[in-house]
C-alpha positions as CSV (number, residue, x, y, z in Angstrom):
1,M,-42.3,5.9,1.4
2,L,-40.8,9.0,3.1
3,A,-37.9,9.3,5.5
4,I,-37.2,12.4,7.6
5,M,-33.5,13.2,8.6
6,L,-32.0,16.1,10.4
7,A,-28.7,17.2,9.0
8,V,-26.5,20.3,9.5
9,F,-25.2,22.2,6.5
10,G,-23.1,25.4,6.9
11,G,-23.8,25.4,10.7
12,Q,-27.6,25.6,10.2
13,A,-30.1,22.8,10.8
14,C,-31.8,21.6,7.7
15,S,-34.8,19.3,7.7
16,I,-34.3,17.0,4.7
17,Q,-37.2,14.9,3.4
18,A,-36.0,11.9,1.4
19,D,-38.7,11.1,-1.1
20,F,-38.1,7.5,-2.4
21,A,-40.6,8.0,-5.2
22,G,-37.8,9.8,-7.1
23,T,-38.9,13.4,-6.5
24,G,-35.8,14.6,-4.7
25,F,-35.2,16.2,-1.3
26,Q,-37.0,19.1,0.4
27,C,-35.0,21.6,2.5
28,S,-35.8,24.7,4.5
29,P,-34.3,27.2,4.1
30,E,-34.3,26.2,0.4
31,E,-30.9,27.5,-0.4
32,L,-29.2,24.9,1.9
33,C,-28.8,21.6,0.0
34,P,-26.5,18.7,0.6
35,A,-23.3,18.4,-1.5
36,G,-24.2,17.1,-5.0
37,F,-27.7,18.7,-4.9
38,V,-29.0,22.0,-6.2
39,C,-32.1,23.9,-5.3
40,D,-34.9,23.8,-7.8
41,N,-38.3,25.3,-6.9
42,G,-37.8,24.7,-3.2
43,R,-36.6,21.2,-3.7
44,C,-33.1,19.8,-3.5
45,V,-32.4,17.9,-6.7
46,S,-29.3,15.9,-7.7
47,S,-26.9,17.9,-9.9
48,V,-26.2,14.6,-11.7
49,A,-28.7,13.5,-14.3
50,D,-30.8,10.6,-13.2
51,A,-30.2,7.5,-15.4
52,D,-33.7,6.3,-14.6
53,I,-36.1,8.9,-13.2
54,N,-38.8,6.3,-12.6
55,A,-36.5,4.0,-10.5
56,P,-36.3,4.5,-6.7
57,D,-33.4,6.5,-5.5
58,A,-31.0,5.3,-2.8
59,A,-31.5,6.8,0.7
60,M,-28.9,9.2,2.1
61,V,-26.6,7.6,4.6
62,A,-24.8,9.8,7.1
63,D,-21.0,9.5,7.2
64,A,-20.1,8.1,10.6
65,D,-16.9,10.2,10.7
66,P,-16.8,12.8,7.9
67,D,-13.3,13.9,8.9
68,A,-11.8,10.4,8.6
69,S,-10.3,9.1,5.4
70,D,-12.4,6.5,3.6
71,A,-10.9,3.0,3.0
72,A,-9.1,2.7,-0.3
73,G,-6.8,0.3,-2.1
74,C,-8.5,-3.0,-1.4
75,S,-8.9,-5.6,-4.0
76,Q,-12.0,-5.3,-6.2
77,Q,-11.5,-8.5,-8.1
78,G,-14.8,-10.2,-7.2
79,P,-16.0,-13.1,-5.2
80,T,-13.9,-16.1,-4.0
81,I,-14.9,-19.7,-3.6
82,A,-16.7,-20.2,-0.3
83,F,-13.9,-22.0,1.5
84,S,-11.4,-19.9,3.3
85,D,-8.9,-20.4,6.2
86,D,-6.7,-17.9,8.0
87,F,-5.0,-20.8,10.0
88,D,-4.9,-18.6,13.1
89,D,-6.4,-21.2,15.5
90,N,-3.6,-23.7,14.9
91,V,-6.2,-26.5,14.5
92,V,-6.6,-28.3,11.1
93,D,-10.0,-27.6,9.7
94,A,-12.2,-30.7,9.1
95,R,-12.1,-30.1,5.4
96,W,-8.4,-30.6,5.1
97,S,-6.8,-33.9,4.6
98,V,-3.2,-34.0,5.7
99,V,-0.8,-36.6,4.3
100,V,2.9,-37.0,4.7
101,S,5.6,-39.6,3.7
102,G,8.9,-40.5,5.4
103,A,10.0,-38.0,8.0
104,A,8.0,-35.1,6.5
105,T,5.6,-33.1,8.6
106,A,2.5,-31.0,7.8
107,L,1.1,-28.8,10.6
108,E,-1.1,-25.8,11.2
109,A,1.2,-23.9,13.6
110,N,2.2,-20.3,14.3
111,G,-1.0,-19.2,12.6
112,Q,0.0,-20.7,9.2
113,V,0.5,-24.0,7.3
114,E,4.0,-25.3,7.8
115,M,5.2,-28.4,5.8
116,T,8.7,-29.6,6.3
117,V,10.6,-32.2,4.1
118,L,14.1,-33.4,4.9
119,P,16.9,-33.7,2.3
120,S,17.8,-37.3,3.0
121,P,16.6,-40.2,0.7
122,P,14.1,-41.5,0.0
123,N,11.7,-38.9,-1.6
124,Q,9.5,-37.2,1.0
125,D,6.4,-35.2,0.5
126,A,3.8,-33.3,2.5
127,E,0.3,-32.3,1.6
128,F,-2.7,-30.3,2.7
129,R,-5.7,-31.1,0.5
130,M,-9.2,-29.8,0.8
131,L,-11.7,-32.7,0.7
132,P,-14.1,-33.2,-1.0
133,P,-13.6,-30.8,-3.9
134,G,-17.1,-29.5,-4.7
135,E,-16.3,-25.8,-5.0
136,N,-17.4,-23.9,-8.2
137,L,-14.6,-21.7,-9.5
138,T,-16.7,-20.3,-12.3
139,D,-16.3,-16.5,-12.4
140,K,-14.7,-16.7,-9.0
141,R,-11.1,-16.8,-7.6
142,V,-9.0,-18.5,-5.0
143,F,-5.8,-17.1,-3.6
144,V,-3.1,-17.8,-0.9
145,E,-0.1,-16.2,0.7
146,A,3.0,-18.1,-0.2
147,L,5.4,-17.1,2.5
148,Q,8.2,-19.6,1.9
149,V,9.0,-22.2,-0.8
150,L,11.5,-25.0,-0.9
151,P,14.9,-24.1,-2.4
152,G,16.8,-25.9,-5.2
153,D,15.0,-28.5,-7.3
154,D,12.6,-29.5,-4.6
155,N,9.0,-28.7,-5.5
156,T,6.5,-26.4,-3.8
157,R,3.0,-26.4,-5.3
158,F,-0.4,-24.7,-4.9
159,R,-3.1,-26.1,-7.1
160,V,-6.9,-26.3,-7.7
161,M,-8.0,-29.8,-8.7
162,N,-10.9,-32.2,-9.1
163,D,-11.2,-35.6,-7.6
164,T,-9.6,-37.3,-10.6
165,F,-6.5,-35.1,-10.1
166,L,-7.0,-32.9,-13.2
167,H,-5.6,-29.6,-12.0
168,A,-4.0,-26.2,-12.5
169,N,-1.0,-25.3,-10.4
170,F,1.6,-22.8,-9.4
171,S,4.8,-24.8,-9.0
172,H,8.1,-23.4,-7.7
173,L,11.1,-25.4,-8.9
174,D,14.8,-24.4,-9.3
175,G,14.1,-20.7,-8.8
176,D,11.3,-20.5,-11.3
177,L,7.5,-20.2,-11.0
178,R,5.9,-22.6,-13.4
179,L,2.3,-22.3,-14.4
180,R,0.7,-25.6,-15.4
181,V,-2.6,-27.2,-16.2
182,N,-3.9,-30.8,-16.8
183,D,-7.3,-31.0,-18.5
184,G,-7.0,-34.7,-19.4
185,G,-4.2,-34.6,-21.9
186,G,-1.3,-34.6,-19.5
187,I,0.5,-31.8,-17.7
188,V,1.1,-28.7,-19.9
189,T,3.5,-25.9,-18.7
190,I,1.8,-22.7,-19.9
191,D,4.7,-20.4,-18.9
192,T,7.8,-20.2,-16.6
193,I,8.9,-17.0,-15.0
194,P,11.8,-16.2,-12.5
195,Y,10.5,-16.4,-9.0
196,D,10.5,-13.2,-7.0
197,P,9.5,-13.8,-3.3
198,V,8.4,-10.2,-2.9
199,Q,6.5,-9.6,-6.0
200,H,5.1,-13.1,-6.0
201,R,4.1,-13.3,-2.4
202,W,0.5,-14.0,-3.2
203,W,-0.7,-16.6,-5.8
204,Q,-4.2,-16.6,-7.3
205,F,-6.4,-18.5,-9.8
206,R,-9.1,-16.3,-11.2
207,H,-11.8,-17.5,-13.6
208,A,-13.7,-15.1,-15.9
209,G,-15.8,-15.9,-18.9
210,T,-14.0,-18.7,-20.8
211,T,-10.5,-18.1,-19.3
212,L,-8.6,-19.2,-16.2
213,F,-6.0,-16.7,-15.1
214,F,-2.8,-17.3,-13.0
215,E,-2.0,-14.1,-11.1
216,V,0.6,-12.9,-8.6
217,S,0.7,-10.0,-6.2
218,P,3.0,-8.5,-3.6
219,D,0.0,-7.4,-1.3
220,A,-3.2,-9.2,-2.4
221,R,-4.6,-6.0,-3.8
222,T,-2.8,-5.3,-7.0
223,W,-2.6,-8.4,-9.2
224,S,-0.6,-9.2,-12.3
225,V,-1.6,-11.9,-14.8
226,V,1.4,-14.2,-15.5
227,A,-0.4,-16.9,-17.5
228,S,-3.8,-17.9,-18.7
229,T,-5.6,-20.9,-20.3
230,A,-9.0,-21.9,-21.6
231,S,-11.5,-22.8,-18.9
232,P,-10.8,-26.4,-17.8
233,S,-13.6,-28.9,-18.1
234,W,-13.6,-29.3,-14.3
235,I,-13.8,-25.6,-13.3
236,D,-17.2,-26.1,-11.5
237,D,-15.8,-28.9,-9.1
238,V,-12.5,-27.9,-7.5
239,G,-10.6,-28.4,-4.3
240,V,-7.4,-26.7,-3.1
241,E,-4.0,-28.4,-2.4
242,F,-0.7,-27.3,-0.8
243,F,2.1,-29.7,-1.6
244,G,5.8,-30.0,-1.2
245,I,8.3,-32.8,-2.1
246,A,12.0,-33.3,-1.6
247,F,13.4,-35.7,-4.2
248,G,16.1,-37.3,-2.0
249,N,18.8,-36.5,-4.5
250,G,20.9,-34.2,-2.4
251,A,18.5,-31.2,-2.6
252,P,18.4,-29.2,0.6
253,G,14.8,-29.8,1.7
254,G,13.3,-27.3,4.1
255,T,9.9,-25.8,5.2
256,I,7.1,-24.5,3.0
257,I,4.8,-21.9,4.6
258,F,1.4,-20.9,3.3
259,D,-1.1,-18.6,5.0
260,N,-4.4,-16.8,4.4
261,L,-6.4,-18.9,2.0
262,N,-8.9,-16.4,0.5
263,V,-8.2,-14.0,3.4
264,E,-7.1,-10.5,2.3
265,P,-5.1,-8.2,4.5
266,A,-7.1,-5.5,6.2
267,C,-7.8,-2.4,4.2
268,P,-5.6,0.6,5.0
């Protein structure tokens, strides 16, 4: 198949014939070739060796705005699970189950998830849980923006879990971020690190090969691994949960804010 394009190089019109049989580009006058090509016997040929000369070459695509900067700095970490929510419509998606106890509240408001628990006894908790699980996290990732956590020894949690409550979680408690997993033998704390609300603004689970990684980021583009564990047995059947609890023991309570589940900021 042949495609004919008219391009301009050095202020002169050049008729370029893209030959998708792998024979290069023709140009007249022959000394005018696109960047990355050299003239060889009247034909514009790539200056980079072809890894497979028998394979079809990609067609040339004109730059819509050659003077504009190209996008850069966006995450290149691979696919996420299918479910995402930016919470911008302030309406709880049908896949979320919202559960509260006592005077706690759990809302989608102000373009985000807001869960409030009060300090007075008894214990109070609030939860957003994706139902049913059913998402395959194998070689994928799931992340969220954690904008506000509960202070003191009240608990803020983001976890992936199956329908029997086996799970992995980020848990904020007493100024620490605790990375935990339960694969049937009880909850195991893999690591505990001091919580930094700026550097730990985004929380991510990423699975690759035989490992589940716990990662944090200030901007959802540059991620740092803070813990890892062997692939849980339930990695192919997960849901997502946001959870907060005030234990009613004089802890201050407050509001948890999550946003942008699997929604990256716009590229610069």
